[in-house]
C-alpha positions as CSV (number, residue, x, y, z in Angstrom):
1,X,88.8,84.1,96.2
2,X,88.6,83.0,92.6
3,X,87.7,79.4,91.8
4,X,90.0,77.3,89.7
5,X,87.5,77.4,86.8
6,X,87.6,81.2,86.8
7,X,91.4,81.1,86.9
8,X,91.4,78.8,83.8
9,X,89.3,81.3,82.0
10,X,91.7,84.2,82.8
11,X,94.6,82.0,81.7
12,X,92.9,81.1,78.4
13,X,94.3,84.0,76.4
14,X,96.7,84.2,73.5
15,X,99.7,85.3,75.6
16,X,99.8,82.2,77.7
17,X,99.1,79.9,74.7
18,X,102.0,81.6,72.8
19,X,104.3,80.9,75.8
20,X,103.1,77.3,76.1
21,X,103.5,76.7,72.3
22,X,107.1,78.1,72.5
23,X,107.9,75.7,75.4
24,X,106.3,72.8,73.4
25,X,108.5,73.6,70.4
26,X,111.6,72.7,72.5
27,X,109.8,70.0,74.4
28,X,110.0,71.8,77.7
29,X,107.4,71.9,80.6
30,X,106.5,75.5,81.5
31,X,104.6,77.0,84.4
32,X,103.4,80.4,85.5
33,X,104.6,80.5,89.1
34,X,104.7,82.6,92.3
35,X,103.1,85.9,92.9
36,X,101.1,86.1,89.6
37,X,99.4,82.8,90.4
38,X,98.6,83.9,93.9
39,X,97.2,87.2,92.6
40,X,95.0,85.3,90.1
41,X,93.3,83.6,93.0
42,X,93.1,86.8,95.1
43,X,91.8,88.9,92.2
44,X,94.7,91.3,92.4
45,X,96.2,92.9,89.3
46,X,99.6,91.5,88.3
47,X,101.7,92.8,85.4
48,X,104.9,90.9,86.4
49,X,104.5,87.3,85.5
50,X,107.1,84.7,86.3
51,X,107.6,81.4,84.4
52,X,109.7,78.4,85.3
53,X,110.8,75.7,82.9
54,X,112.9,72.6,83.4
55,X,116.0,73.6,81.5
56,X,117.2,77.0,80.2
57,X,114.9,79.8,80.9
58,X,117.0,82.1,78.6
59,X,116.5,79.8,75.6
60,X,112.7,79.8,76.2
61,X,112.6,83.6,76.6
62,X,114.4,84.0,73.3
63,X,111.8,81.9,71.5
64,X,108.9,83.7,73.2
65,X,110.3,87.1,72.3
66,X,110.6,86.1,68.7
67,X,107.0,84.7,68.6
68,X,105.5,87.8,70.3
69,X,107.1,89.9,67.5
70,X,107.1,93.6,67.1
71,X,107.2,95.8,70.2
72,X,108.8,93.1,72.3
73,X,112.0,93.7,74.2
74,X,114.3,90.9,75.5
75,X,116.8,91.4,78.3
76,X,119.1,88.5,79.2
77,X,120.9,88.1,82.6
78,X,123.3,85.3,81.9
79,X,125.0,85.5,85.3
80,X,121.7,84.7,86.9
81,X,120.3,82.4,84.3
82,X,117.2,84.5,83.8
83,X,115.7,86.6,81.0
84,X,113.0,89.3,80.9
85,X,110.5,89.8,78.0
86,X,108.7,93.2,78.0
87,X,105.7,93.8,75.9
88,X,103.8,97.0,76.4
89,X,103.1,97.2,80.1
90,X,103.6,93.5,80.8
91,X,106.9,92.0,82.1
92,X,107.5,88.3,81.7
93,X,110.4,86.7,83.7
94,X,111.8,83.3,82.6
95,X,114.1,81.1,84.7
96,X,115.1,77.4,84.8
97,X,113.9,75.3,87.7
98,X,116.6,75.4,90.4
99,X,117.6,74.4,93.8
100,X,119.6,76.6,96.2
101,X,122.0,76.3,99.1
102,X,123.2,79.2,101.3
103,X,126.3,80.3,103.2
104,X,125.3,81.6,106.7
105,X,126.9,85.0,106.2
106,X,125.2,85.8,102.9
107,X,121.7,85.7,101.5
108,X,123.2,85.0,98.0
109,X,122.5,81.3,97.3
110,X,124.6,78.8,95.4
111,X,122.2,77.9,92.5
112,X,122.1,74.6,90.7
113,X,119.7,73.2,88.1
114,X,116.8,71.4,89.8
115,X,113.3,70.0,89.3
116,X,110.0,71.8,89.5
117,X,109.4,70.3,92.9
118,X,112.8,71.6,94.2
119,X,112.1,75.0,92.7
120,X,108.7,75.4,94.4
121,X,110.0,74.1,97.7
122,X,112.6,77.0,97.8
123,X,109.8,79.6,97.6
124,X,109.2,81.8,100.6
125,X,105.6,81.0,101.4
126,X,103.1,78.3,100.4
127,X,100.8,80.9,98.7
128,X,103.8,81.8,96.5
129,X,104.6,78.1,95.7
130,X,101.8,77.6,93.3
131,X,102.3,76.8,89.6
132,X,100.0,76.7,86.6
133,X,101.0,74.7,83.5
134,X,100.8,76.5,80.2
135,X,101.8,73.7,77.8
136,X,99.2,72.6,75.4
137,X,98.9,69.2,77.1
138,X,97.8,69.8,80.7
139,X,97.1,73.6,80.1
140,X,95.9,75.1,83.3
141,X,96.9,72.2,85.6
142,X,97.6,73.5,89.1
143,X,100.6,72.3,91.0
144,X,100.2,72.8,94.7
145,X,102.6,70.8,96.7
146,X,102.3,72.6,100.0
147,X,98.5,73.4,100.2
148,X,99.0,77.0,99.3
149,X,95.5,77.2,98.0
150,X,94.2,76.0,101.4
151,X,96.3,78.6,103.1
152,X,94.9,81.3,100.8
153,X,91.4,80.3,101.8
154,X,92.4,80.4,105.5
155,X,94.3,83.7,104.8
156,X,97.5,82.2,106.4
157,X,101.1,82.8,105.7
158,X,103.3,79.7,106.1
159,X,106.6,78.6,104.8
160,X,106.8,75.4,102.6
161,X,109.7,74.0,104.5
162,X,111.2,74.5,108.0
163,X,110.7,78.2,108.7
164,X,114.0,78.4,110.7
165,X,115.8,77.3,107.6
166,X,113.8,79.5,105.3
167,X,114.4,82.7,107.3
168,X,118.0,81.9,108.2
169,X,118.9,81.3,104.6
170,X,117.3,84.5,103.4
171,X,116.4,86.8,106.3
172,X,114.6,89.3,103.9
173,X,111.8,86.7,103.9
174,X,111.0,87.8,107.4
175,X,110.3,91.3,106.2
176,X,108.3,89.9,103.2
177,X,106.1,87.8,105.6
178,X,105.2,91.0,107.5
179,X,104.7,92.9,104.3
180,X,102.4,90.3,102.8
181,X,100.4,90.1,106.1
182,X,99.9,93.9,105.9
183,X,99.1,94.1,102.2
184,X,96.8,91.0,102.1
185,X,95.3,91.1,105.6
186,X,96.7,87.6,106.2
187,X,97.7,86.0,109.5
188,X,101.2,84.7,109.9
189,X,101.1,81.1,111.1
190,X,102.2,80.9,114.8
191,X,105.1,78.6,114.1
192,X,106.2,80.7,111.3
193,X,106.0,83.9,113.4
194,X,108.0,82.3,116.2
195,X,110.7,81.4,113.7
196,X,110.8,85.1,112.7
197,X,111.3,86.0,116.4
198,X,114.1,83.4,116.7
199,X,115.9,84.6,113.6
200,X,115.3,88.3,114.0
201,X,119.0,89.1,114.5
202,X,119.7,87.6,111.0
203,X,118.2,90.7,109.5
204,X,121.5,92.5,110.1
205,X,123.0,90.9,107.0
206,X,120.3,92.5,104.8
207,X,121.1,95.9,103.2
208,X,119.2,98.9,104.3
209,X,118.0,99.5,100.8
210,X,116.3,96.0,100.7
211,X,114.7,96.6,104.1
212,X,113.4,100.1,103.1
213,X,111.9,98.6,100.0
214,X,109.8,96.3,102.1
215,X,109.0,99.2,104.6
216,X,107.7,101.4,101.7
217,X,105.4,98.6,100.6
218,X,104.1,98.3,104.2
219,X,103.6,102.1,104.3
220,X,101.5,102.0,101.1
221,X,99.1,99.4,102.4
222,X,95.6,100.4,103.5
223,X,96.4,99.8,107.2
224,X,100.2,100.2,107.6
225,X,99.9,99.9,111.4
226,X,99.5,96.1,110.9
227,X,103.1,95.8,109.6
228,X,104.7,98.1,112.2
229,X,103.0,96.2,115.0
230,X,104.2,92.9,113.7
231,X,107.7,94.3,113.3
232,X,107.6,95.3,116.9
233,X,106.3,92.0,118.2
234,X,108.8,90.0,116.0
235,X,111.8,91.8,117.4
236,X,112.8,93.2,114.0
237,X,111.7,96.8,114.8
238,X,114.3,97.2,117.6
239,X,117.0,96.3,115.1
240,X,115.9,98.3,112.0
241,X,114.2,101.3,113.7
242,X,115.1,101.4,117.4
243,X,113.8,105.0,117.9
244,X,110.3,103.8,117.0
245,X,110.6,100.7,119.1
246,X,111.6,102.8,122.1
247,X,108.1,104.5,122.0
248,X,106.4,101.3,123.2
249,X,105.3,101.1,126.8
250,X,103.8,103.1,129.6
251,X,105.6,104.3,132.7
252,X,103.7,105.0,135.8
253,X,104.9,107.4,138.6
254,X,102.6,108.0,141.6
255,X,99.7,106.5,139.9
256,X,100.1,108.7,136.8
257,X,100.9,107.1,133.5
258,X,101.3,108.5,130.0
259,X,99.7,107.0,127.0
260,X,101.6,104.3,125.0
261,X,103.1,106.5,122.3
262,X,103.9,103.6,120.0
263,X,100.2,102.6,119.7
264,X,99.1,106.2,119.6
265,X,101.4,106.7,116.6
266,X,100.0,103.7,114.8
267,X,96.5,105.0,115.3
268,X,97.6,108.4,113.9
269,X,99.3,106.6,110.9
270,X,96.1,104.7,110.1
271,X,94.0,107.8,110.4
272,X,96.3,109.6,107.9
273,X,96.3,106.5,105.6
274,X,92.5,106.7,105.5
275,X,92.7,110.2,104.2
276,X,95.8,110.2,101.9
277,X,97.9,107.8,99.8
278,X,100.9,110.2,100.1
279,X,103.6,107.9,101.5
280,X,105.7,110.7,102.8
281,X,102.8,112.2,104.7
282,X,102.4,108.7,106.2
283,X,106.1,108.8,107.2
284,X,105.4,112.2,108.8
285,X,102.7,110.6,110.9
286,X,104.9,107.7,111.8
287,X,107.7,110.0,113.1
288,X,105.7,112.9,114.5
289,X,106.3,111.9,118.1
290,X,109.6,110.2,117.5
291,X,111.4,112.3,120.1
292,X,109.0,111.6,123.0
293,X,111.2,108.8,124.5
294,X,114.2,111.1,124.7
295,X,112.2,114.1,126.0
296,X,110.1,112.3,128.5
297,X,110.3,113.8,132.0
298,X,108.4,113.5,135.2
299,X,107.4,116.9,136.8
300,X,105.9,116.9,140.3
301,X,103.5,119.6,139.3
302,X,102.8,118.9,135.7
303,X,103.1,115.1,135.6
304,X,104.6,113.6,132.4
305,X,106.1,116.1,130.0
306,X,107.6,115.9,126.5
307,X,108.9,119.5,126.1
308,X,110.2,120.4,122.6
309,X,109.7,116.9,121.3
310,X,108.6,118.4,118.0
311,X,111.8,120.4,117.6
312,X,114.1,117.6,118.7
313,X,112.2,115.1,116.6
314,X,112.7,117.3,113.5
315,X,116.4,117.2,114.1
316,X,116.3,113.4,114.5
317,X,114.6,112.9,111.1
318,X,117.7,113.6,108.9
319,X,119.9,111.2,111.0
320,X,117.3,108.5,110.8
321,X,116.8,108.9,107.1
322,X,120.5,108.7,106.5
323,X,120.9,105.5,108.5
324,X,117.9,103.8,106.9
325,X,118.9,104.9,103.4
326,X,115.7,106.9,102.9
327,X,115.9,109.8,100.5
328,X,118.1,112.8,101.5
329,X,116.2,115.3,99.4
330,X,113.1,117.4,99.8
331,X,111.1,114.3,101.0
332,X,113.3,114.2,104.1
333,X,112.9,118.0,104.6
334,X,109.1,117.6,104.2
335,X,108.9,114.9,106.9
336,X,111.1,117.0,109.3
337,X,108.9,120.0,108.6
338,X,105.7,118.1,109.5
339,X,107.4,116.8,112.7
340,X,108.5,120.3,113.7
341,X,105.2,122.0,113.0
342,X,102.7,119.4,114.1
343,X,102.1,121.0,117.5
344,X,101.3,124.4,116.1
345,X,97.7,123.9,114.9
346,X,96.9,122.0,118.2
347,X,98.2,125.0,120.2
348,X,95.9,127.2,118.2
349,X,92.7,125.2,119.0
350,X,93.6,125.1,122.7
351,X,94.4,128.8,122.9
352,X,92.6,131.9,121.5
353,X,92.9,131.8,117.7
354,X,94.6,135.1,116.9
355,X,95.1,136.4,113.4
356,X,98.8,136.8,114.1
357,X,99.3,133.1,115.1
358,X,97.3,131.9,112.1
359,X,99.3,134.1,109.7
360,X,102.5,132.7,111.0
361,X,101.3,129.1,110.7
362,X,100.2,129.8,107.1
363,X,103.6,131.3,106.3
364,X,105.7,128.6,108.0
365,X,103.8,125.7,106.5
366,X,103.6,127.1,103.0
367,X,102.4,124.6,100.4
368,X,102.4,121.9,103.1
369,X,99.7,123.5,105.1
370,X,96.9,121.1,104.1
371,X,99.1,118.1,104.8
372,X,100.0,119.5,108.2
373,X,96.3,120.0,109.0
374,X,95.5,116.4,107.9
375,X,98.2,115.1,110.2
376,X,97.0,117.2,113.2
377,X,93.4,116.1,112.8
378,X,94.6,112.5,112.6
379,X,96.6,113.1,115.8
380,X,93.3,113.3,117.8
381,X,93.0,109.7,119.0
382,X,91.2,110.3,122.3
383,X,88.5,107.7,123.3
384,X,86.4,110.6,124.6
385,X,84.2,111.3,121.6
386,X,83.0,114.7,123.0
387,X,86.6,115.9,123.3
388,X,87.3,114.7,119.7
389,X,84.3,116.5,118.4
390,X,85.2,119.7,120.2
391,X,88.8,119.7,119.0
392,X,87.8,118.9,115.4
393,X,85.2,121.8,115.5
394,X,88.0,124.1,116.6
395,X,90.2,122.9,113.8
396,X,87.3,123.8,111.4
397,X,87.4,127.3,112.8
398,X,91.2,127.5,112.3
399,X,90.8,126.3,108.7
400,X,88.1,128.9,108.0
401,X,90.3,131.7,109.4
402,X,93.3,130.4,107.3
403,X,91.2,130.7,104.2
404,X,90.0,134.2,105.1
405,X,93.4,135.6,106.1
406,X,95.3,134.0,103.1
407,X,92.7,135.4,100.6
408,X,93.0,138.9,102.3
409,X,96.7,139.1,103.0
410,X,98.3,136.6,100.6
411,X,100.4,135.1,103.4
412,X,101.2,131.6,102.0
413,X,104.7,131.5,100.6
414,X,104.9,135.3,100.7
415,X,108.2,137.2,100.5
416,X,108.4,140.6,102.0
417,X,107.7,143.3,99.4
418,X,111.1,144.9,100.1
419,X,114.2,142.7,99.6
420,X,117.8,142.9,100.6
421,X,119.0,144.4,97.3
422,X,116.6,147.4,97.7
423,X,117.7,148.0,101.3
424,X,121.4,148.1,100.3
425,X,120.7,150.3,97.3
426,X,118.5,152.7,99.3
427,X,121.0,153.2,102.1
428,X,124.2,152.8,100.1
429,X,125.5,149.8,102.1
430,X,126.9,146.5,101.0
431,X,125.9,144.3,103.9
432,X,125.7,144.0,107.7
433,X,123.3,142.8,110.3
434,X,121.0,145.8,109.9
435,X,119.7,144.3,106.7
436,X,118.5,141.2,108.5
437,X,116.8,143.4,111.2
438,X,115.0,145.4,108.6
439,X,113.8,142.3,106.7
440,X,112.7,140.6,109.9
441,X,110.9,143.7,111.1
442,X,108.9,144.0,107.9
443,X,108.1,140.3,107.8
444,X,106.9,140.2,111.5
445,X,104.9,143.4,111.0
446,X,103.0,141.8,108.1
447,X,102.5,138.5,110.0
448,X,101.3,140.4,113.1
449,X,98.9,142.6,111.1
450,X,100.7,145.8,111.9
451,X,101.0,146.6,108.2
452,X,99.5,145.1,105.1
453,X,101.4,142.9,102.7
454,X,101.9,146.0,100.6
455,X,105.0,147.6,99.0
456,X,104.4,151.2,100.1
457,X,103.7,150.3,103.7
458,X,106.7,147.9,103.8
459,X,109.0,150.7,102.3
460,X,107.8,153.2,104.9
461,X,108.5,150.7,107.7
462,X,112.0,150.0,106.2
463,X,112.8,153.8,106.4
464,X,111.6,153.9,110.0
465,X,113.6,150.8,111.1
466,X,116.7,152.1,109.3
467,X,116.4,155.5,111.0
468,X,116.1,153.8,114.4
469,X,119.4,152.2,113.5
470,X,121.1,155.4,112.3
471,X,120.7,154.8,108.6
472,X,119.2,157.3,106.1
473,X,118.7,157.0,102.3
474,X,121.5,158.1,100.0
475,X,120.7,161.2,97.9
476,X,118.1,160.6,95.3
477,X,116.9,157.3,96.7
478,X,113.9,158.6,98.6
479,X,112.2,162.0,99.1
480,X,110.8,161.1,102.5
481,X,114.1,161.0,104.5
482,X,114.7,162.4,108.0
483,X,111.7,163.6,109.9
């Protein structure tokens, strides 16, 4: 963590002096506050800088924008008493010090003018309740009313005031606590975490969009499993994502228990996160076994089974995405596709790796093949290192065969060389199920290696399948007709 002397050196730049001079010109105290101050100490980049003044934040922002000059853009939000000044890639937010009171059925506070002390006390966590003065007199003076600096050194998350009041007033702060713990690697103070547990039901008044915004930040963290585990233990997960919470636990019948699918999933998620920053691939990892609770069955001969959990899970994805207000576009389809296909490469390494099976996997996965393989390799979480090595070695063989077959047969994203229009034109028909049978026959023949991915071979097969169905080319369409 940075020392205060180093912070003062970072603060001692023209931008902060310009803002301080603007505040002095109207005889106002002004402080950089909140996340930007926290990030100064934690040596994290921060392009969004918040300032508090005692008085009108809008008035101060107007003067700052004028002094910063060309290339500066001012936006005023009079209903909220705030203003934003944008200059290049830096955003400055200005607000007057305030105190807040809440109605129990809403997270929107009643806001009144207040003192700096009242403004800092309404902050969510002590590490976000720090302020650095930017006025000429007292420049760089640190205001730390709640020992936020000490909590940063101890890597603790704690509320400035009574945590029950803090979380009941604005339940989104419970999600923020877990998000900060995940991003920063901090521990939530036990009393603070117990308050989250007591107030978990209050999360129901928060919009899905706000919750998802916090979940996305958790998913982009280096170890997103931290956040999901805290969500489970706090009681929040059962409310916001019950399908995932249902995966927790081990059931034992006749001395035989299955693995805890929740913690297995978190291990897979972290394995994927170590290999890829793609947040939607991470969502695919989180949901790859989402249907195991609903497909779990005890079989006297086989033990615990989860038949078709990949197919049923793929069907669950759109419903979950809709409820949680996650995207309803190709991102959702991508996650569903990974969930549906994630068992296919594993089946290949456990069985004989046939060219036909590999061709079909290449074709079905298309451009998402590499992501699918990353997920499947991450899915190997056994404590038996010899087993892990053996499976990963087999995966390497599958990858090599994929490269060889795709280079030779051009399978990825291929379309059969003969399309429906040519079939209709050749046989003088306008539609019918026979067209689908011919197209499927050609595609399957290519994937099974019966014919090459070649136009002439595909056309000859088209003529044969059509003849088997009593169809022959119309005059002039093909010289090679009935045999």
